[in-house]
FIKOL-390471 format. One record per residue (C-alpha): x, y, z. Coordinates in steps of 0.05 Angstrom, whole numbers, plus 5000, padded with zeros to 4 digits. Example, Ala and Ser with C-alpha at 12.3 -4.5 7.8 and 13.67 -1.06 7.14 Angstrom:
BEGIN
<node u="5246" v="4910" w="5156"/>
<node u="5273" v="4979" w="5143"/>
This chain:
BEGIN
<node u="2530" v="1016" w="8462"/>
<node u="2604" v="0998" w="8457"/>
<node u="2587" v="0942" w="8408"/>
<node u="2560" v="0994" w="8359"/>
<node u="2621" v="1038" w="8366"/>
<node u="2680" v="0992" w="8371"/>
<node u="2710" v="0928" w="8343"/>
<node u="2765" v="0891" w="8380"/>
<node u="2824" v="0866" w="8339"/>
<node u="2865" v="0812" w="8374"/>
<node u="2929" v="0792" w="8337"/>
<node u="2960" v="0723" w="8346"/>
<node u="3019" v="0687" w="8315"/>
<node u="3063" v="0626" w="8328"/>
<node u="3090" v="0616" w="8398"/>
<node u="3127" v="0560" w="8434"/>
<node u="3062" v="0544" w="8471"/>
<node u="3024" v="0523" w="8409"/>
<node u="2977" v="0487" w="8402"/>
<node u="2954" v="0507" w="8472"/>
<node u="2904" v="0565" w="8475"/>
<node u="2923" v="0583" w="8546"/>
<node u="2961" v="0647" w="8527"/>
<node u="2906" v="0679" w="8486"/>
<node u="2850" v="0654" w="8532"/>
<node u="2883" v="0687" w="8591"/>
<node u="2884" v="0753" w="8552"/>
<node u="2811" v="0746" w="8529"/>
<node u="2788" v="0728" w="8599"/>
<node u="2823" v="0789" w="8627"/>
<node u="2787" v="0832" w="8575"/>
<node u="2720" v="0804" w="8598"/>
<node u="2738" v="0814" w="8671"/>
<node u="2771" v="0883" w="8669"/>
<node u="2739" v="0915" w="8608"/>
<node u="2669" v="0887" w="8606"/>
<node u="2644" v="0941" w="8559"/>
<node u="2693" v="0917" w="8506"/>
<node u="2680" v="0843" w="8517"/>
<node u="2611" v="0853" w="8484"/>
<node u="2643" v="0881" w="8421"/>
<node u="2657" v="0840" w="8360"/>
<node u="2727" v="0811" w="8367"/>
<node u="2766" v="0794" w="8304"/>
<node u="2822" v="0746" w="8323"/>
<node u="2873" v="0753" w="8268"/>
<node u="2918" v="0692" w="8259"/>
<node u="2980" v="0711" w="8221"/>
<node u="3014" v="0659" w="8177"/>
<node u="3086" v="0636" w="8183"/>
<node u="3148" v="0618" w="8144"/>
<node u="3185" v="0552" w="8153"/>
<node u="3259" v="0551" w="8171"/>
<node u="3310" v="0506" w="8204"/>
<node u="3306" v="0545" w="8269"/>
<node u="3246" v="0579" w="8300"/>
<node u="3249" v="0655" w="8303"/>
<node u="3180" v="0672" w="8330"/>
<node u="3185" v="0748" w="8328"/>
<node u="3200" v="0742" w="8253"/>
<node u="3145" v="0691" w="8242"/>
<node u="3193" v="0634" w="8227"/>
<node u="3178" v="0564" w="8253"/>
<node u="3202" v="0494" w="8240"/>
<node u="3159" v="0445" w="8202"/>
<node u="3135" v="0416" w="8268"/>
<node u="3122" v="0486" w="8294"/>
<node u="3080" v="0500" w="8233"/>
<node u="3038" v="0438" w="8246"/>
<node u="3028" v="0459" w="8319"/>
<node u="3007" v="0529" w="8299"/>
<node u="2958" v="0502" w="8248"/>
<node u="2928" v="0459" w="8303"/>
<node u="2925" v="0521" w="8348"/>
<node u="2887" v="0561" w="8295"/>
<node u="2839" v="0503" w="8284"/>
<node u="2828" v="0500" w="8359"/>
<node u="2810" v="0575" w="8359"/>
<node u="2758" v="0563" w="8305"/>
<node u="2730" v="0505" w="8345"/>
<node u="2725" v="0549" w="8407"/>
<node u="2689" v="0603" w="8369"/>
<node u="2640" v="0553" w="8340"/>
<node u="2628" v="0508" w="8400"/>
<node u="2645" v="0547" w="8464"/>
<node u="2599" v="0606" w="8458"/>
<node u="2576" v="0594" w="8529"/>
<node u="2643" v="0621" w="8551"/>
<node u="2639" v="0697" w="8555"/>
<node u="2706" v="0709" w="8522"/>
<node u="2686" v="0670" w="8459"/>
<node u="2615" v="0699" w="8451"/>
<node u="2633" v="0756" w="8404"/>
<node u="2696" v="0726" w="8373"/>
<node u="2711" v="0705" w="8302"/>
<node u="2775" v="0680" w="8270"/>
<node u="2810" v="0710" w="8210"/>
<node u="2866" v="0666" w="8184"/>
<node u="2915" v="0701" w="8139"/>
<node u="2953" v="0672" w="8080"/>
<node u="3027" v="0688" w="8078"/>
<node u="3067" v="0718" w="8134"/>
<node u="3043" v="0790" w="8145"/>
<node u="3071" v="0814" w="8212"/>
<node u="3032" v="0852" w="8265"/>
<node u="3022" v="0915" w="8224"/>
<node u="2993" v="0883" w="8162"/>
<node u="2953" v="0834" w="8205"/>
<node u="2918" v="0894" w="8236"/>
<node u="2908" v="0923" w="8166"/>
<node u="2876" v="0858" w="8143"/>
<node u="2827" v="0860" w="8201"/>
<node u="2810" v="0932" w="8186"/>
<node u="2780" v="0910" w="8120"/>
<node u="2725" v="0876" w="8161"/>
<node u="2713" v="0933" w="8210"/>
<node u="2649" v="0975" w="8205"/>
<node u="2654" v="1013" w="8270"/>
<node u="2684" v="1082" w="8282"/>
<node u="2734" v="1055" w="8333"/>
<node u="2781" v="0995" w="8340"/>
<node u="2812" v="0967" w="8403"/>
<node u="2876" v="0932" w="8384"/>
<node u="2910" v="0882" w="8430"/>
<node u="2961" v="0826" w="8424"/>
<node u="2950" v="0755" w="8447"/>
<node u="2998" v="0761" w="8505"/>
<node u="2978" v="0829" w="8534"/>
<node u="2931" v="0814" w="8591"/>
<node u="2895" v="0866" w="8633"/>
<node u="2919" v="0870" w="8705"/>
<node u="2870" v="0924" w="8728"/>
<node u="2803" v="0953" w="8709"/>
<node u="2789" v="0993" w="8646"/>
<node u="2716" v="1012" w="8660"/>
<node u="2711" v="1076" w="8618"/>
<node u="2719" v="1052" w="8546"/>
<node u="2652" v="1081" w="8525"/>
<node u="2667" v="1148" w="8558"/>
<node u="2735" v="1151" w="8526"/>
<node u="2704" v="1139" w="8457"/>
<node u="2656" v="1197" w="8471"/>
<node u="2715" v="1241" w="8488"/>
<node u="2750" v="1220" w="8423"/>
<node u="2688" v="1236" w="8383"/>
<node u="2686" v="1305" w="8413"/>
<node u="2760" v="1322" w="8412"/>
<node u="2794" v="1309" w="8345"/>
<node u="2863" v="1312" w="8378"/>
<node u="2849" v="1243" w="8407"/>
<node u="2860" v="1196" w="8350"/>
<node u="2897" v="1140" w="8386"/>
<node u="2900" v="1127" w="8461"/>
<node u="2948" v="1075" w="8488"/>
<node u="2937" v="1039" w="8554"/>
<node u="2995" v="1041" w="8604"/>
<node u="3038" v="0979" w="8613"/>
<node u="3077" v="0953" w="8672"/>
<node u="3141" v="0979" w="8639"/>
<node u="3112" v="1047" w="8619"/>
<node u="3095" v="1080" w="8685"/>
<node u="3049" v="1140" w="8672"/>
<node u="3072" v="1175" w="8736"/>
<node u="3143" v="1179" w="8709"/>
<node u="3127" v="1185" w="8634"/>
<node u="3128" v="1260" w="8624"/>
<node u="3195" v="1268" w="8658"/>
<node u="3224" v="1209" w="8619"/>
<node u="3199" v="1240" w="8554"/>
<node u="3228" v="1308" w="8572"/>
<node u="3295" v="1276" w="8586"/>
<node u="3294" v="1237" w="8521"/>
<node u="3275" v="1297" w="8479"/>
<node u="3330" v="1337" w="8513"/>
<node u="3382" v="1285" w="8495"/>
<node u="3358" v="1288" w="8423"/>
<node u="3361" v="1365" w="8424"/>
<node u="3288" v="1369" w="8404"/>
<node u="3251" v="1433" w="8421"/>
<node u="3182" v="1420" w="8450"/>
<node u="3127" v="1456" w="8487"/>
<node u="3117" v="1446" w="8561"/>
<node u="3091" v="1375" w="8561"/>
<node u="3044" v="1388" w="8619"/>
<node u="3006" v="1437" w="8575"/>
<node u="2994" v="1381" w="8524"/>
<node u="2959" v="1336" w="8575"/>
<node u="2885" v="1325" w="8559"/>
<node u="2835" v="1315" w="8616"/>
<node u="2770" v="1297" w="8581"/>
<node u="2708" v="1316" w="8620"/>
<node u="2677" v="1250" w="8598"/>
<node u="2729" v="1212" w="8639"/>
<node u="2736" v="1247" w="8707"/>
<node u="2804" v="1234" w="8738"/>
<node u="2836" v="1209" w="8673"/>
<node u="2897" v="1245" w="8645"/>
<node u="2916" v="1231" w="8573"/>
<node u="2991" v="1243" w="8564"/>
<node u="3023" v="1262" w="8497"/>
<node u="3057" v="1203" w="8462"/>
<node u="3122" v="1221" w="8427"/>
<node u="3122" v="1157" w="8388"/>
<node u="3074" v="1102" w="8367"/>
<node u="3070" v="1041" w="8413"/>
<node u="3038" v="0976" w="8389"/>
<node u="3015" v="0956" w="8458"/>
<node u="2941" v="0955" w="8474"/>
<node u="2906" v="1017" w="8447"/>
<node u="2840" v="1048" w="8425"/>
<node u="2840" v="1085" w="8359"/>
<node u="2795" v="1118" w="8309"/>
<node u="2785" v="1071" w="8251"/>
<node u="2792" v="1126" w="8199"/>
<node u="2857" v="1149" w="8231"/>
<node u="2884" v="1079" w="8220"/>
<node u="2860" v="1075" w="8148"/>
<node u="2878" v="1146" w="8126"/>
<node u="2942" v="1158" w="8165"/>
<node u="2974" v="1095" w="8193"/>
<node u="2959" v="1056" w="8129"/>
<node u="2952" v="1117" w="8086"/>
<node u="2994" v="1140" w="8027"/>
<node u="3058" v="1154" w="8065"/>
<node u="3079" v="1081" w="8070"/>
<node u="3089" v="1084" w="8146"/>
<node u="3084" v="1009" w="8159"/>
<node u="3126" v="0953" w="8130"/>
<node u="3101" v="0883" w="8114"/>
<node u="3127" v="0832" w="8163"/>
<node u="3141" v="0882" w="8219"/>
<node u="3108" v="0920" w="8275"/>
<node u="3076" v="0988" w="8266"/>
<node u="3124" v="1017" w="8318"/>
<node u="3184" v="0991" w="8278"/>
<node u="3174" v="1044" w="8224"/>
<node u="3120" v="1093" w="8243"/>
<node u="3145" v="1092" w="8314"/>
<node u="3213" v="1116" w="8291"/>
<node u="3188" v="1174" w="8248"/>
């Protein structure tokens, strides 16, 4: 089952909407609706910490004193939902991991990985809702187990149109004077997922993705120092 193979990691941090849970609940409900296989998986909701400053800078994890109180109330509300709203499908497999000290997205994922015992992780952010079905998570994991080229598979976003992606990448690499093979020859069409084409990523994207746990531990957070505390994975690894 998916629950034996995969752990969901949902990252959350201060937002102007705190202490409301509406943002993350919309995302979790969309997971249950559009990716039902994954909704049965253990879901570690990682609550990053914050730093206090005179002006809120949410992307940097900086909030005012009042913003900090609102975020603390939000995190407490998440714990309450996990404990007392198990009848709601999107809370049934959830647990809350509250971090101490501002970590940033990358190190928040790393903290959650310490609690993961499955061969795959599905990483998503609190504001990245599904807008269409993703019914083949289990089949994709089977493909990744068979084909060791498939270590991380990112889901498309509304701003990253797969139908135009290969041409956009070719154009970008051309501007950078980077030699590369014919990108179409690098496309993977796993037999486990009929009709699915996996396109080569030329850089890491932090948006919703499925990855091998050991790839995260040994490469992303391995000895090469590819992720900086306080930032996103794509800020450093994505620029390599």
